N, C-alpha and C positions, 0 to 999 in steps of 0.2 A: 502819496508816499506810503501811507498806511497799507494800501492795496499791494504795492510792490513788496513791502516787508512780509505780508502774509503769503504772497506767492513764493517768495524766496524761502520762507520757513517751511512751507509745504514741500518744496523741491528738495531741500536738505534732508528733512525727516524721511521723505520717500526714498531718498538715496540710501540713508542709513538702514532702513528696513529691508530694502531690496538687496543690499550687499551680501549679508549672510545667506539670504535665500538663494542667491545666484551661486553661492559656493556649495550648496547642498546638491547631492545627486538627485536627478529628477526621478520620481517614482515611476515604475512600469506597471500599467494596468493590463492584465491578460486574462484569458479564459477560453472556454470552449463550450459548445452545445453539441450534445450527442443524443440522437433519438433513433430508435430502431423498432423493428417488428420481430418478435421471437416466438418460437413454438417449442413446447416441451412435451416429451413423452416418457412415461414411466411404465415399465413392462407389467408391473403387478400392483401398483398402488402403494408400495412401500416407500416412505419418505426418503429422499436422497439429499442429505444436507450438503454434499460436496458439489452439487449443481443447484444453484439458487437463482432466484428470479432477477437478480441484479438489484442494486439500490434504486429506489424510485421507479420501479416498474408498476404498472397499473394494478396488478393483483396484489392487494395488501398483504396476503399471507406469504408472499414471496419477497417482500421488501421491508415494510415497516417493523416487522417482528424480528428482523435480523437474519443472520445466516442459519441459525438453528431452527427456523420455522419449517424447513423442508419445502417441498414443491407439490403442486397439484397439477395434473394434466387435464383437468375438467374443461379448460378453455382450449379452443382450437388454436388461438394465437393471442398475443397481447402486445401493446406498445411498451417499450422499455427505455428508460433513461439510465441504463445499467452502468455506464461509465461515470455517472454523476456529472452532469453539466455543472460548470463552476465559474467563478469569477475571483480574481485575486489581485493583490498589489504587492510589489516587492521592490527593494532598492538597497543601496549601500552608500556609505560616505567614508572617505578617507579622513582619518582624524589626525590632528597635528600633535599626536602623542605616541611616541615609541613605534611609529610605523603601523599603527593599528587601523583596521577597517571595521566599521560598524555596518551590520546588514540586518535585514528583517524580511519576513514573508508572512502575509495573511491570506489565506485561501478559503473560500466558502463554497459549499455545494449548494446548488439551486435545483429544486425539483420542478422542472419545466412542465411536467405533466400534472401538477397539482394546482388547480385553480381554486383558491380558497377565499375568493371575494376580496382580495387585497390584503388580508392579514398574513403575517409571516408564518405563524404556527410552526409546523415541522418542515416547512418547505425550504428553509435555509439552515445550514449547519456548518460547523467548523471542520475543515479538513487539515489545515496547517495553520499554525500561529506561533512564530518563534522570533527571538531577537538574538544576535550573535556578535561576538568580538573575535577578530582574527588577524593573522599576520603570516609571515613566512613560516612560523612555527606550527601553524594549524588554525583551527577555529573551535571556539567554545559556543555552544548553541543551547538555548533554554526555551522550552515550550513544547507544543505538539509538533511532531516531526516524523519523517520516514524512519522506519525501523532498519537497523543494520541487517536484520534477518532477510529483508526483501532486497535491499541494495546489494548485499554480498552473497545472497543465497538464491531466493526465488527468482530474481532477474536472470539468473543463468539460463533457465529452461522454460520460464512462464512469462510470456510477454503479450499475450492476447489482451484486448482492452476489457472484456467483460467475462467471457467463458473460456475455460482452459486451465483452471487452477485446482481441479479436483484433488490430485495427490498432494498438492501444497497445503490445501485446507485440511486434508486428512491428518497430517502431522501437526500443523501449527494450531489447529483447533483444540489441542490438548492444553495449550497455554491459557492463561486467565487474563481478565480485565482487558485493557486495550492491546495487549500482546496477542490475544487470540486472533487467529487467521492471518497474522503476519504482515500487515501493511503499515499503518501509521501508529504512533505511540503517543498517548497523552502524558502530560505532566512529566517531562523528561529533561535531563541535562546530559549533553554529549560533548565529547571531544573528538574531532575528526582531523585527519591529516591526509591530504590528497583526495582523489575521487575514485569510487569504484565503478562508475558508469563507463562503459566501453573498456578500452585498454589505455586510457589517456595518461595515467601516471604509472611509473615503474613500481611504486609501492604506495599503498594507501592503507589506512587503519581507522577504526572507530571504536570508542568505548562509550556506552550509554547507560545511565542510571535512571531507572524508573523511580519516581519519588511519590510516596504516599498513596499509591493506588490500592483499592480493595475495599472501599466503603460499600456495604450491601444495603438493600432496601429494608431489611429487617432492623428496627431500632436496636442499638447496642451491639450489633454485629459489624465489626470493623477490623481491618488489618492493622495491627499495631506496629508493623515494621515501617520505619521511615524510608529506607531504601527497599522498595518492593521488587526490584529486578535489576539485573545487570546483563548487558550484551557486550561482547567483545568480538571484533571482526578484523580480518586483514586480507589483503590481496596483493599478489606479486604478478607483474606483467612483463612479458618478454617481447621485444621487437614490435610492440603495439599490435600483436596478433594473437598471443596466447596469454591467458590469465588463469591463475589458480587461486582459490579463496576458501576461507573457513569462517564459521560463526559459532560462538558459544553463547548460550542463553541460560541464565539461572534465575528462578523465582525465589522470593522470600515471603512466606506467609505465616503469620501468627495471629489468628483471628480471636478477638475477644468475644465471649458470649456463646461459643460453641465448644463441643468436646474436642480434646486433643487429637483424636483419631478421625475427626470430621474431614470430609473430602476437601473442604475449603483450605485446610492446613497442609495439603499436599504441595510440595515444592518441585515442580517438574524441571528437568534439565534437558536442554536441546543442544544437539551438535549437528552442524551442517557443513559439508565439504562439497566443492564443485569446481567446475572449470569451463572455459570457453576458448574456442580455436577458430580464428578466421582463416579457413582453408584458402579462400580467395577473397577478393573484395566483394564478391557477390554471394558467398556461401560461408555461413558460420555454423559450427557444430558445438553442442554444449551438453554437460552432464551435471546432475545435482543429486546428492544423497542426504537424507535427513533422518535422524533417529532421536526419539524422545524417551527419556526415563520418566515414567508417570509418577513415581514416588508413592505408589500405593502399597498395601500390605503384601501383595503378591509379587512385588519387585518386577512388575510388568513394563513392557516398552512397546512403542509403535514406531514404524519406520516407513519411508517411501523412497523410491528411486525413479528418476526421470531422465530421459535423453530427448534432445530436441535439435531441430535445424531451423535456420533462418535464411531465406533466399531473397535476393534482389534480382528480379527478372528484367529490369530495365523499363524505361518509359513509364515510370511511376507505379509499376506493378510489383508487389512484394508478397511473400508468403511465409508461413510459420507452421511447422508440423512437429508434434511431440507425442511421446508414449511414456506412460508411467504406471507404477503399481504400488501397492502398500499392504502392510501386514500388521496385525496386532496380536500380542501374546494372549490376550484374554479370550476365553471361550465364549463369553457373552457378547463380544464385539464382532465385527465383520472385517473381511479383507477386501482390497481392491485387486481383482485379477488383472484388469487392464483399463487404463484411462487414456483414451485417444483424443487429441485436441489439435486445433489449428485454425488458421484464417487465411483468406485471400483478400488483399487490400489494394485498391486502385486509387492513386492520388489524382484528383481532378484539378488541383492547383497546389500552390505551396501551403495553403491553409485548409483545404477541403478535401475529404476523401470519402469513399464508400467501401464497405467491407462485408464479407460473409464470414461468420464464426460458427464453428461446429465443435461439439464436445460429446463424447460417449463414455460412460463408465459401466464396466461389467463387474458386478459384486460377487464375492464369495460369501453367501449367506444362505440361510435355510431356503429362501425362495429363488436363489440364483438370479437376483434382480439385475436389471439394466436400466439406464436412463440416458436419454439423448436430448440435446437442446441445439437449436439452430437460430441464428440471429443475423438479420440483414440491417445495417445501420448506416446512417449518414452523420459525419462529424465535420464541424467547422470550428477552426481555431481563430482567436483574435488576440 
């Protein structure tokens, strides 16, 4: 009898534990691995920050030091994990409160070219990490997330996996902290309504507040602003074929421990307008214009303009071709006469593809520099 009671108790307790677990949405584990071989050429040895080695490429001067490290063409070629191989988990749960849905996403980059004896070191890093509550009214999201600047701006004309962002980096590099280079943003709170991806929603909008960014490596030098940036974006789509969009970005910097006229206290303002048109199901044309008020003593600005096309050739073959340029008011800076970029991608299955990426930048500087990069890569998604 005792044995039967114990079995019954275990069965009941097991059922009580399993019931709420069954009601939860099952997490989705996903990721990709992307490895390629790339070759870089610089016409005169002048560093080209707009073409970088990709994150996690073998040449440390091209990757671990970040975008600003420039490039070296001393090597004939190198391996690249430029897209950042990654693994993530995401999910959602419908709550029994006011029609709310809770959702989350954690995504980590994995440097698959760094064998460090089993230690984590710098081989793993955070790409995304947010939690959200949403409903028919939209979604509030807190944590590290994609910037509105990329979703509503850069995505118009720059969709290569690794190379092809020269003009986009040229303007977005003026921004500071995690806003720089215009991809993901740390420490942010956002409200979003609808989606900017594709032409899926007739109207979408997003407002994002950067919170508390600006701590410097120097002791006592820190941004005192609680709200360190704001981004506001909107998109209007017609007949799921034409979309027009705009983005506004404003920084707020008040650094303790430096002079009021220090460059750290500059508060750049960025404006971006663009659009996309699906001419046919197999051809999309796009345009994107960005201007940044640097907020320096000379009231200088920097801008860039890009046009691009996206082609579906059928049988898993697709292509992307873009042209861009950029200019800066400052005599001490340089312009981009022409940035040409694109890719050819062949799908081998629903999860695996191989691609060729090319990018060239012609600079207007004292040396009339030019830089070119070519990448052949294999990608598998899971």
